[in-house]
C-alpha positions as semicolon CSV with decimal commas, in nm:
position;residue;x (nm);y (nm);z (nm)
1;L;0,002;-0,001;0,002
2;Y;0,304;0,237;0,027
3;Q;0,268;0,345;-0,346
4;H;-0,053;0,520;-0,243
5;K;0,107;0,729;0,032
6;I;0,208;1,007;-0,204
7;G;-0,129;1,043;-0,378
8;Y;-0,505;0,991;-0,343
9;V;-0,724;0,691;-0,381
10;S;-0,992;0,675;-0,649
11;E;-1,320;0,495;-0,616
12;W;-1,187;0,196;-0,827
13;E;-0,863;0,183;-0,631
14;L;-1,041;0,193;-0,308
15;Q;-1,220;-0,128;-0,390
16;E;-0,892;-0,285;-0,495
17;L;-0,713;-0,173;-0,185
18;F;-0,983;-0,318;0,033
19;K;-0,935;-0,642;-0,145
20;E;-0,562;-0,635;-0,105
21;A;-0,611;-0,573;0,258
22;S;-0,838;-0,882;0,297
23;L;-1,152;-0,681;0,318
24;S;-1,348;-0,768;-0,002
25;L;-1,649;-0,533;-0,040
26;P;-1,907;-0,521;-0,333
27;G;-1,925;-0,218;-0,550
28;Y;-2,253;-0,120;-0,395
29;K;-2,085;-0,082;-0,048
30;V;-1,782;0,097;-0,184
31;R;-2,000;0,355;-0,358
32;E;-2,192;0,401;-0,037
33;I;-1,863;0,459;0,158
34;V;-1,745;0,714;-0,095
35;E;-2,074;0,899;-0,076
36;T;-2,063;0,896;0,308
37;F;-1,698;0,999;0,316
38;I;-1,754;1,297;0,077
39;A;-2,049;1,414;0,287
40;G;-1,835;1,427;0,596
41;D;-1,495;1,503;0,462
42;T;-1,314;1,682;0,735
43;N;-1,057;1,866;0,513
44;K;-1,323;1,925;0,240
45;D;-1,083;1,841;-0,055
46;G;-1,334;1,576;-0,186
47;K;-1,039;1,322;-0,209
48;I;-0,938;1,022;-0,009
49;S;-0,581;1,031;0,109
50;F;-0,382;0,730;0,226
51;E;-0,427;0,829;0,591
52;E;-0,799;0,867;0,541
53;F;-0,810;0,523;0,368
54;V;-0,638;0,371;0,678
55;S;-0,895;0,530;0,900
56;I;-1,187;0,398;0,695
57;Y;-1,039;0,052;0,675
58;Q;-0,974;0,025;1,052
59;D;-1,324;0,136;1,120
60;L;-1,467;-0,119;0,882
61;K;-1,250;-0,403;0,996
62;S;-1,339;-0,355;1,357
63;R;-1,706;-0,363;1,281
64;Q;-1,676;-0,674;1,059
65;I;-1,496;-0,862;1,335
66;S;-1,759;-0,791;1,588
67;E;-2,031;-0,885;1,338
68;T;-1,863;-1,213;1,267
69;F;-1,953;-1,349;1,606
70;K;-2,318;-1,260;1,559
71;K;-2,365;-1,455;1,236
72;I;-2,599;-1,750;1,257
73;V;-2,531;-1,859;0,901
74;S;-2,206;-2,000;0,763
75;R;-2,041;-1,832;0,454
76;R;-1,823;-2,022;0,208
77;D;-1,720;-1,874;-0,130
78;G;-2,038;-1,671;-0,172
79;I;-2,256;-1,965;-0,065
80;R;-2,468;-1,936;0,248
81;S;-2,591;-2,249;0,413
82;F;-2,868;-2,280;0,675
83;G;-3,046;-2,550;0,850
84;G;-3,412;-2,611;0,808
85;T;-3,681;-2,809;0,627
86;S;-3,928;-2,740;0,352
87;G;-4,264;-2,920;0,311
88;I;-4,089;-3,187;0,106
89;S;-3,759;-3,204;0,291
90;S;-3,649;-3,453;0,548
91;E;-3,562;-3,324;0,894
92;G;-3,221;-3,183;0,917
93;T;-3,188;-3,106;0,551
94;Q;-2,938;-2,828;0,481
95;H;-3,010;-2,586;0,186
96;S;-2,767;-2,326;0,045
97;Y;-2,803;-2,027;-0,180
98;A;-2,562;-1,817;-0,368
99;D;-2,503;-1,474;-0,211
100;E;-2,445;-1,300;-0,549
101;E;-2,792;-1,396;-0,654
102;K;-2,939;-1,240;-0,339
103;V;-2,746;-0,919;-0,404
104;A;-2,862;-0,911;-0,766
105;F;-3,230;-0,965;-0,696
106;V;-3,231;-0,714;-0,416
107;N;-3,075;-0,445;-0,641
108;W;-3,332;-0,530;-0,914
109;I;-3,627;-0,512;-0,680
110;N;-3,493;-0,188;-0,526
111;K;-3,494;-0,031;-0,877
112;S;-3,811;-0,184;-1,004
113;L;-4,032;-0,083;-0,703
114;A;-3,851;0,230;-0,593
115;K;-4,144;0,453;-0,661
116;D;-4,420;0,214;-0,540
117;P;-4,590;0,383;-0,252
118;D;-4,699;0,042;-0,102
119;C;-4,338;-0,075;-0,070
120;Q;-4,188;0,219;0,104
121;H;-4,179;0,034;0,438
122;L;-3,954;-0,235;0,277
123;L;-3,737;-0,045;0,032
124;P;-3,455;0,009;-0,030
125;M;-3,333;-0,327;0,106
126;N;-2,974;-0,376;0,192
127;P;-2,820;-0,633;-0,039
128;D;-2,562;-0,722;0,216
129;D;-2,798;-0,855;0,491
130;E;-3,094;-1,089;0,503
131;S;-3,362;-0,839;0,469
132;L;-3,490;-0,981;0,137
133;F;-3,620;-1,293;0,314
134;T;-3,806;-1,101;0,574
135;S;-3,942;-0,852;0,326
136;V;-4,158;-1,116;0,150
137;R;-4,336;-1,201;0,481
138;D;-4,641;-0,962;0,416
139;G;-4,677;-1,071;0,052
140;I;-4,694;-0,719;-0,075
141;L;-4,349;-0,726;-0,236
142;L;-4,418;-1,064;-0,408
143;C;-4,755;-0,927;-0,555
144;K;-4,586;-0,620;-0,678
145;M;-4,303;-0,801;-0,846
146;I;-4,554;-1,042;-1,027
147;N;-4,726;-0,731;-1,158
148;H;-4,389;-0,576;-1,256
149;S;-4,302;-0,886;-1,464
150;Q;-4,652;-0,948;-1,598
151;P;-4,860;-0,630;-1,575
152;D;-5,221;-0,648;-1,451
153;T;-5,189;-1,018;-1,334
154;I;-5,318;-0,903;-1,001
155;D;-5,584;-0,641;-0,944
156;E;-5,400;-0,439;-0,675
157;R;-5,730;-0,351;-0,514
158;V;-5,725;-0,708;-0,377
159;I;-5,378;-0,668;-0,210
160;N;-5,391;-0,606;0,170
161;T;-5,155;-0,311;0,200
162;R;-5,263;-0,121;0,513
163;K;-5,079;-0,261;0,815
164;P;-5,179;-0,617;0,739
165;T;-5,239;-0,868;1,012
166;T;-5,083;-1,215;1,008
167;F;-5,410;-1,338;0,855
168;H;-5,398;-1,068;0,583
169;M;-5,039;-1,145;0,514
170;R;-5,121;-1,505;0,454
171;E;-5,392;-1,398;0,221
172;N;-5,143;-1,181;0,022
173;L;-4,910;-1,481;0,001
174;V;-5,177;-1,719;-0,122
175;L;-5,268;-1,456;-0,384
176;A;-4,903;-1,426;-0,484
177;S;-4,858;-1,795;-0,503
178;N;-5,167;-1,866;-0,720
179;S;-5,088;-1,561;-0,937
180;A;-4,721;-1,671;-0,988
181;S;-4,860;-2,019;-1,093
182;A;-5,100;-1,848;-1,342
183;I;-4,809;-1,686;-1,524
184;G;-4,608;-2,013;-1,543
185;C;-4,412;-2,028;-1,225
186;T;-4,369;-2,368;-1,048
187;V;-4,478;-2,333;-0,684
188;V;-4,579;-2,700;-0,605
189;S;-4,301;-2,731;-0,342
190;M;-4,390;-2,427;-0,143
191;D;-4,683;-2,259;0,046
192;A;-4,765;-1,946;0,220
193;H;-4,624;-2,079;0,536
194;D;-4,276;-2,135;0,376
195;L;-4,276;-1,784;0,227
196;M;-4,396;-1,620;0,554
197;A;-4,102;-1,805;0,714
198;G;-3,867;-1,650;0,461
199;K;-3,699;-1,979;0,365
200;P;-3,412;-1,848;0,158
201;H;-3,396;-2,120;-0,109
202;L;-3,767;-2,095;-0,175
203;V;-3,783;-1,722;-0,177
204;L;-3,490;-1,697;-0,415
205;G;-3,623;-1,978;-0,637
206;L;-3,967;-1,811;-0,667
207;L;-3,824;-1,456;-0,718
208;W;-3,587;-1,580;-1,002
209;Q;-3,888;-1,742;-1,181
210;V;-4,082;-1,418;-1,150
211;I;-3,797;-1,194;-1,256
212;K;-3,702;-1,434;-1,543
213;I;-4,057;-1,437;-1,679
214;G;-4,052;-1,052;-1,685
215;L;-3,714;-1,039;-1,843
216;F;-3,796;-1,285;-2,112
217;A;-4,157;-1,164;-2,186
218;D;-4,047;-0,961;-2,494
219;I;-3,784;-1,214;-2,623
220;E;-4,040;-1,383;-2,845
221;I;-4,124;-1,308;-3,200
222;S;-4,505;-1,252;-3,126
223;R;-4,399;-0,961;-2,880
224;N;-4,094;-0,823;-3,069
225;Q;-4,113;-0,879;-3,440
226;G;-3,766;-0,727;-3,487
227;L;-3,640;-1,071;-3,389
228;I;-3,718;-1,192;-3,741
229;A;-3,391;-1,036;-3,832
230;L;-3,231;-1,333;-3,647
231;L;-3,347;-1,580;-3,920
232;E;-3,057;-1,784;-4,056
233;D;-3,023;-1,885;-4,419
234;G;-3,264;-2,161;-4,513
235;E;-3,443;-2,140;-4,172
236;S;-3,815;-2,131;-4,155
237;L;-3,992;-1,872;-3,944
238;E;-4,181;-2,145;-3,760
239;H;-3,849;-2,295;-3,638
240;L;-3,725;-1,962;-3,525
241;M;-4,047;-1,902;-3,331
242;S;-4,003;-2,230;-3,161
243;L;-3,664;-2,142;-3,003
244;P;-3,678;-2,072;-2,635
245;P;-3,589;-1,713;-2,506
246;D;-3,240;-1,805;-2,388
247;E;-3,139;-1,929;-2,742
248;L;-3,306;-1,624;-2,911
249;L;-3,110;-1,414;-2,669
250;L;-2,786;-1,579;-2,764
251;R;-2,870;-1,533;-3,132
252;W;-2,938;-1,177;-3,066
253;V;-2,608;-1,116;-2,912
254;N;-2,432;-1,296;-3,198
255;Y;-2,625;-1,102;-3,457
256;H;-2,483;-0,778;-3,324
257;L;-2,135;-0,929;-3,275
258;R;-2,129;-1,035;-3,643
259;N;-2,235;-0,688;-3,747
260;A;-1,955;-0,557;-3,523
261;G;-1,700;-0,791;-3,712
262;T;-1,597;-0,970;-3,400
263;E;-1,613;-1,324;-3,258
264;T;-1,946;-1,472;-3,158
265;I;-2,023;-1,663;-2,832
266;S;-2,182;-1,984;-2,763
267;N;-2,279;-1,937;-2,393
268;F;-2,321;-1,688;-2,111
269;S;-2,052;-1,831;-1,891
270;E;-1,704;-1,902;-2,028
271;D;-1,735;-1,697;-2,339
272;I;-1,812;-1,371;-2,165
273;K;-1,550;-1,378;-1,891
274;D;-1,323;-1,136;-2,065
275;S;-1,599;-0,877;-2,123
276;R;-1,498;-0,845;-2,494
277;A;-1,838;-0,957;-2,620
278;Y;-2,008;-0,707;-2,392
279;F;-1,800;-0,421;-2,499
280;H;-1,873;-0,488;-2,872
281;L;-2,241;-0,570;-2,809
282;M;-2,305;-0,231;-2,624
283;D;-2,105;-0,040;-2,893
284;Q;-2,317;-0,203;-3,173
285;I;-2,664;-0,153;-3,011
286;T;-2,592;0,222;-2,941
287;S;-2,489;0,263;-3,297
288;C;-2,837;0,127;-3,395
289;E;-3,041;0,363;-3,171
290;E;-3,285;0,546;-3,393
291;D;-3,414;0,819;-3,150
292;E;-3,302;1,144;-3,315
293;F;-3,420;1,344;-3,019
294;Q;-3,195;1,155;-2,772
295;M;-2,836;1,239;-2,745
296;K;-2,627;0,956;-2,873
297;I;-2,444;0,743;-2,619
298;K;-2,079;0,670;-2,684
299;I;-1,933;0,352;-2,558
300;D;-1,577;0,393;-2,445
301;M;-1,397;0,086;-2,586
302;S;-1,057;0,160;-2,414
303;G;-1,143;-0,076;-2,139
304;L;-1,047;-0,359;-2,384
305;N;-0,685;-0,246;-2,320
306;E;-0,706;-0,335;-1,948
307;W;-0,523;-0,671;-1,890
308;D;-0,684;-0,742;-1,555
309;L;-1,013;-0,914;-1,630
310;E;-1,194;-0,798;-1,327
311;K;-1,083;-0,434;-1,365
312;R;-1,191;-0,474;-1,741
313;A;-1,533;-0,599;-1,625
314;E;-1,574;-0,307;-1,398
315;L;-1,491;-0,065;-1,689
316;M;-1,746;-0,245;-1,900
317;L;-2,019;-0,215;-1,633
318;Q;-1,945;0,158;-1,619
319;Q;-2,047;0,163;-1,990
320;A;-2,352;-0,028;-1,908
321;A;-2,447;0,219;-1,648
322;K;-2,456;0,479;-1,934
323;L;-2,740;0,276;-2,084
324;D;-2,906;0,246;-1,747
325;C;-2,836;-0,126;-1,765
326;R;-2,589;-0,196;-1,477
327;Q;-2,798;-0,471;-1,322
328;F;-2,769;-0,828;-1,206
329;V;-2,391;-0,872;-1,238
330;T;-2,084;-0,741;-1,061
331;A;-1,732;-0,749;-1,216
332;R;-1,679;-1,081;-1,021
333;D;-2,000;-1,231;-1,158
334;V;-1,876;-1,158;-1,507
335;T;-1,511;-1,304;-1,451
336;S;-1,656;-1,606;-1,271
337;G;-1,900;-1,677;-1,564
338;N;-2,221;-1,683;-1,347
339;S;-2,450;-1,786;-1,636
340;K;-2,778;-1,713;-1,452
341;L;-2,688;-1,365;-1,368
342;N;-2,511;-1,291;-1,697
343;M;-2,816;-1,418;-1,888
344;A;-3,030;-1,173;-1,679
345;F;-2,782;-0,896;-1,757
346;V;-2,809;-0,949;-2,133
347;A;-3,189;-0,993;-2,123
348;N;-3,214;-0,644;-1,966
349;L;-2,989;-0,501;-2,227
350;F;-3,209;-0,649;-2,490
351;N;-3,524;-0,509;-2,333
352;M;-3,382;-0,153;-2,302
353;H;-3,178;-0,146;-2,629
354;P;-3,273;-0,424;-2,881
355;G;-3,119;-0,246;-3,179
356;L;-3,343;-0,425;-3,424
357;Q;-3,573;-0,298;-3,696
358;K;-3,946;-0,355;-3,674
359;F;-4,122;-0,602;-3,905
360;L;-4,492;-0,684;-3,975
361;M;-4,598;-1,048;-3,929
362;N;-4,896;-1,269;-3,848
363;G;-4,921;-1,576;-3,628
364;E;-4,902;-1,416;-3,273
365;E;-4,964;-1,637;-2,974
366;T;-5,335;-1,634;-2,883
367;R;-5,456;-1,570;-2,523
368;E;-5,584;-1,932;-2,502
369;E;-5,246;-2,077;-2,609
370;K;-5,065;-1,870;-2,360
371;T;-5,306;-1,979;-2,085
372;F;-5,248;-2,350;-2,172
373;R;-4,867;-2,288;-2,188
374;N;-4,861;-2,115;-1,843
375;W;-5,070;-2,393;-1,690
376;M;-4,828;-2,669;-1,812
377;N;-4,522;-2,484;-1,689
378;S;-4,684;-2,425;-1,350
379;L;-4,700;-2,799;-1,306
380;G;-4,320;-2,832;-1,361
381;V;-4,314;-3,024;-1,690
382;S;-3,981;-3,072;-1,845
383;P;-3,864;-2,940;-2,077
384;H;-4,021;-2,588;-2,015
385;V;-4,282;-2,520;-2,280
386;H;-4,210;-2,207;-2,486
387;H;-4,389;-2,281;-2,814
388;L;-4,703;-2,475;-2,754
389;Y;-4,702;-2,685;-3,073
390;H;-4,327;-2,745;-3,134
391;D;-4,249;-2,837;-2,777
392;L;-4,533;-3,093;-2,756
393;C;-4,442;-3,265;-3,088
394;D;-4,248;-3,546;-2,925
395;G;-4,533;-3,643;-2,685
396;L;-4,323;-3,620;-2,361
397;V;-4,496;-3,304;-2,215
398;I;-4,843;-3,452;-2,291
399;L;-4,745;-3,776;-2,116
400;Q;-4,631;-3,590;-1,812
401;L;-4,964;-3,417;-1,802
402;Y;-5,147;-3,748;-1,806
403;D;-4,938;-3,826;-1,500
404;K;-5,056;-3,508;-1,335
405;V;-5,421;-3,592;-1,394
406;N;-5,387;-3,946;-1,261
407;V;-5,396;-4,127;-1,599
408;P;-5,137;-4,397;-1,546
409;V;-4,844;-4,393;-1,797
410;D;-4,628;-4,697;-1,860
411;W;-4,294;-4,505;-1,886
412;K;-4,125;-4,814;-2,015
413;K;-4,310;-4,766;-2,346
414;V;-4,201;-4,406;-2,375
415;N;-3,891;-4,302;-2,593
416;R;-3,685;-4,035;-2,426
417;P;-3,417;-3,810;-2,563
418;P;-3,146;-3,814;-2,685
419;Y;-3,316;-3,965;-2,982
420;P;-3,102;-4,157;-3,242
421;A;-2,976;-3,963;-3,547
422;L;-3,166;-4,186;-3,773
423;G;-3,534;-4,239;-3,695
424;A;-3,563;-3,970;-3,436
425;N;-3,906;-3,858;-3,564
426;M;-4,030;-4,221;-3,566
427;K;-3,949;-4,236;-3,189
428;K;-4,136;-3,912;-3,130
429;L;-4,428;-4,033;-3,335
430;E;-4,446;-4,347;-3,128
431;N;-4,481;-4,122;-2,821
432;C;-4,760;-3,928;-2,977
433;N;-4,945;-4,239;-3,086
434;Y;-4,920;-4,364;-2,714
435;A;-5,045;-4,027;-2,594
436;V;-5,361;-4,049;-2,823
437;D;-5,415;-4,418;-2,721
438;L;-5,409;-4,317;-2,347
439;G;-5,646;-4,025;-2,410
440;R;-5,900;-4,241;-2,607
441;N;-5,897;-4,562;-2,412
442;V;-5,789;-4,477;-2,064
443;A;-5,888;-4,109;-1,999
444;R;-6,201;-4,152;-2,225
445;F;-6,134;-3,811;-2,399
446;S;-6,320;-3,729;-2,715
447;L;-6,034;-3,756;-2,978
448;V;-6,234;-3,816;-3,294
449;G;-6,015;-3,753;-3,596
450;I;-5,704;-3,691;-3,383
451;G;-5,402;-3,914;-3,437
452;G;-5,045;-3,926;-3,319
453;V;-4,930;-3,777;-3,645
454;N;-5,140;-3,461;-3,579
455;L;-4,955;-3,401;-3,258
456;N;-4,620;-3,479;-3,409
457;E;-4,671;-3,231;-3,691
458;G;-4,781;-2,970;-3,450
459;S;-5,136;-2,937;-3,581
460;R;-5,289;-2,642;-3,393
461;V;-5,654;-2,759;-3,392
462;H;-5,571;-3,121;-3,288
463;T;-5,309;-3,028;-3,025
464;L;-5,550;-2,773;-2,865
465;G;-5,836;-3,032;-2,866
466;L;-5,629;-3,270;-2,654
467;V;-5,470;-3,006;-2,430
468;W;-5,807;-2,857;-2,345
469;Q;-5,940;-3,182;-2,231
470;L;-5,633;-3,245;-2,017
471;M;-5,665;-2,904;-1,851
472;R;-6,040;-2,956;-1,790
473;R;-5,969;-3,293;-1,628
474;Y;-5,708;-3,127;-1,405
475;T;-5,949;-2,862;-1,308
476;V;-6,240;-3,093;-1,211
477;Q;-6,018;-3,364;-1,059
478;V;-6,033;-3,198;-0,712
479;L;-6,418;-3,222;-0,740
480;S;-6,397;-3,594;-0,816
481;D;-6,177;-3,637;-0,509
482;L;-6,422;-3,452;-0,285
483;G;-6,697;-3,645;-0,448
484;D;-6,555;-3,987;-0,369
485;G;-6,463;-4,038;-0,735
486;E;-6,797;-3,937;-0,881
487;R;-6,761;-3,822;-1,241
488;V;-6,820;-3,448;-1,254
489;V;-6,993;-3,305;-1,560
490;D;-7,067;-2,947;-1,638
491;Q;-7,426;-2,969;-1,522
492;I;-7,316;-3,072;-1,171
493;I;-7,097;-2,759;-1,141
494;L;-7,367;-2,534;-1,285
495;D;-7,633;-2,668;-1,040
496;W;-7,385;-2,628;-0,751
497;V;-7,316;-2,268;-0,844
498;N;-7,687;-2,167;-0,871
499;K;-7,773;-2,355;-0,550
500;M;-7,506;-2,169;-0,354
501;L;-7,608;-1,825;-0,503
502;S;-7,983;-1,874;-0,434
503;Q;-7,937;-2,017;-0,086
504;N;-7,743;-1,703;0,012
505;G;-7,977;-1,448;-0,135
506;K;-7,791;-1,369;-0,455
507;D;-7,991;-1,306;-0,767
508;T;-7,709;-1,367;-1,019
509;Q;-7,831;-1,706;-1,142
510;I;-7,666;-1,839;-1,472
511;S;-7,833;-2,062;-1,726
512;S;-7,500;-2,198;-1,872
513;F;-7,134;-2,112;-1,908
514;K;-7,235;-1,910;-2,207
515;D;-7,470;-1,692;-2,017
516;K;-7,419;-1,312;-2,101
517;L;-7,445;-1,221;-1,739
518;I;-7,104;-1,378;-1,687
519;S;-6,960;-1,084;-1,890
520;T;-7,027;-0,865;-1,594
521;S;-6,832;-1,104;-1,353
522;L;-7,106;-1,049;-1,095
523;P;-7,200;-1,423;-1,061
524;V;-6,823;-1,497;-0,986
525;I;-6,788;-1,215;-0,743
526;D;-7,112;-1,314;-0,558
527;L;-7,007;-1,672;-0,547
528;I;-6,676;-1,563;-0,391
529;D;-6,868;-1,365;-0,128
530;V;-7,065;-1,675;-0,052
531;I;-6,754;-1,897;-0,014
532;A;-6,549;-1,645;0,172
533;P;-6,774;-1,396;0,353
534;G;-6,615;-1,040;0,401
535;M;-6,359;-1,093;0,126
536;V;-6,539;-0,883;-0,141
537;K;-6,515;-0,496;-0,116
538;F;-6,851;-0,431;-0,286
539;H;-6,789;-0,059;-0,308
540;V;-6,530;-0,129;-0,585
541;V;-6,771;-0,355;-0,782
542;A;-6,959;-0,195;-1,066
543;R;-7,320;-0,298;-1,091
544;G;-7,436;-0,058;-1,363
545;E;-7,779;0,073;-1,425
546;N;-8,040;-0,202;-1,456
547;G;-7,749;-0,447;-1,482
548;V;-7,606;-0,296;-1,789
549;L;-7,228;-0,219;-1,759
550;K;-6,988;-0,036;-1,974
551;K;-6,696;-0,222;-2,119
552;D;-6,439;-0,071;-1,887
553;D;-6,658;-0,159;-1,590
554;K;-6,676;-0,515;-1,709
555;I;-6,295;-0,540;-1,747
556;N;-6,239;-0,392;-1,401
557;N;-6,488;-0,636;-1,244
558;A;-6,324;-0,927;-1,422
559;K;-5,978;-0,835;-1,303
560;Y;-6,112;-0,804;-0,950
561;A;-6,292;-1,132;-0,970
562;I;-5,997;-1,335;-1,093
563;S;-5,758;-1,181;-0,830
564;L;-6,008;-1,245;-0,558
565;A;-6,047;-1,613;-0,671
566;R;-5,675;-1,661;-0,640
567;K;-5,659;-1,473;-0,308
568;I;-5,910;-1,717;-0,142
569;G;-5,694;-2,009;-0,269
570;A;-5,858;-2,117;-0,600
571;R;-5,587;-2,184;-0,851
572;V;-5,749;-2,010;-1,153
573;Y;-5,571;-1,991;-1,490
574;A;-5,844;-1,804;-1,681
575;L;-5,778;-1,443;-1,765
576;P;-6,017;-1,137;-1,715
577;D;-6,093;-1,118;-2,088
578;D;-6,228;-1,480;-2,073
579;L;-6,495;-1,361;-1,836
580;V;-6,576;-1,039;-2,035
581;E;-6,590;-1,231;-2,370
582;V;-6,765;-1,528;-2,195
583;N;-6,531;-1,791;-2,318
584;P;-6,737;-2,096;-2,198
585;K;-6,444;-2,331;-2,175
586;M;-6,240;-2,102;-1,946
587;V;-6,558;-1,987;-1,757
588;M;-6,621;-2,348;-1,667
589;T;-6,267;-2,373;-1,522
590;V;-6,328;-2,066;-1,310
591;F;-6,652;-2,203;-1,158
592;A;-6,498;-2,554;-1,111
593;C;-6,199;-2,416;-0,927
594;L;-6,432;-2,215;-0,698
595;M;-6,657;-2,522;-0,649
596;G;-6,357;-2,730;-0,547
597;H;-6,236;-2,458;-0,310
598;G;-6,582;-2,411;-0,160
599;M;-6,650;-2,778;-0,108
600;K;-6,311;-2,832;0,052
601;K;-6,385;-2,553;0,305
602;A;-6,729;-2,703;0,383
603;K;-6,585;-3,053;0,417
604;P;-6,518;-3,142;0,784
């Protein structure tokens, strides 16, 4: 440290000096120290001298030593371990989590919800302590992050925000869990109790799913048609549309790297450790910016001359900050090749600065297709479903869904990847034939005119015909369980709904799942009031004049109804538009889920 005695210490040198002195601090903490020091600078020169550095170091070191004895968790190379069990863990199981992921998520949440008035009691969180795990306890932050990733998933009128009691906190967590499931998160191994307890591995696991869904939302051709520019020679648009977001993201990076005349990458781990790809990517996307009213951002490429990779990564992140994209990774995360956090960093870059021209195209994913896809993914099928037809063409996901709805699958008959180079499609076709056979002869589905070849070829009509029946069976399965295995048909659900409404003084009777009254959502809201008295805030429900509602009122009622259903514990996958437009298939699932929840509550 002697070389610094004759000069002053810069912010970057300060972090390096701490490191050399065996006190490694994240950039977040160093910047905080610099800001605090400048505010209280005794000699008012705005610089940190060697003597001042020593004073800061000694103060920090003494605090660190005292805090070490207070730790109840163990640290090892950025991994924290802790004792405890989850609902599916055996007694004494130890879980661990990566500290850098916690830091990244905290910083992202702090930025995303900084202006949300309902989160001011929680934010900003300190990335260096365990506040993230206690912050999810009241459920407000989770609900808000779900809406940040997928806007309007939760009607915020349903969230308990005013000094919630423990009971209200649990309601918020049930709402968050069911809403996360509805957007495609797998939540089968956790419940409100686990989240209220702030179990780190479960909290981080759920938050990563929610954040990832938000980051990847626009990395699909139906949402960002500029991605058509990534088509390769001889490739069909259908194939490009079938690629998962992480592969599209990699293609996007390489598209810009090729345009920059530099080497491409094949992953977000080893290939990005030297920061070269990031420098060239940012330089290229800023050169594509078309906003003539915005001052052009110039990326300083001189950092490529820095031989120390961690210093180079820091210089690269300083350029990312110019783009308001310094998120998810530290210099150490780049040089260590943390693939999860680097992928999140690149996804955020894409969302902020895609640098792609706009195209016009048809074939966007329908609301129904998205609902089915989210439902499948929430059940934890593997592989994850990104493109409904392409990802189901080998039959494996469909066969997993049969397992979920208690249709026995003989897995010895199933062909699994890797498929042979020759005859791969034949193996996939055999799986599809088996799936149709199970549906027709065991599940007793109506599959007239549907064969394995239709699923294998990704036929939209035939695939939806089977998937809808699988989702319907899943929805009414709980009713069969409660009814001692009695087969539940639509009329039974309809009769139960009308009986519950009439017995409790409600006049919103429905004649079928096509009844136009359903477009107001009033039958759903009234039924929820019957099942969970006191849950509905009727002053926010639009009744209209003589039962006639404007379109906006119908939409607001529908949003409120769907969020209420999830809040009381019904795992509903339908969307508000399904009620407004009276989509009979999805309307049936809403009432079936409410019936299942109502019967479960009534059962002793």
